[in-house]
Residue, then its C-alpha position, 0 to 999 in steps of 0.5 A: m556495398r551489399t544489398t542488405e546494407l542499402a536503405w531501399f525505398k519505393s516511390s510515394y506513387s507506388g501502390t500498396q497492392g504489391d504491383n509492379c514497382i521498383e525500389v531505389a537506394i541512394t549512395e554517394q557513388a550511385i543510385h541502386v535499383r531493384d525489383s520490389k517483388d523479388v528483392n533477392r535478384p541482383h540489383f543494378g546501380v547507375g551513376r548520379d549523372e546517368w540517373r538524372r538523365f534517365v529521370r529527365y527522359a522519363v518525365r518527358g514521357 
């Protein structure tokens, strides 16, 4: 899937000043992640199970 075909969004916690944020796009196969400041750089995708593990880890701090 090409980057332009994905529906990218930022977290509701992201600021509006263009600070350090990521954008994600969700598909049936993966969660795609990219740098919101440089959307032309390659993005990466992880499987849904891996994304859930990452989020659980991040929440714990």
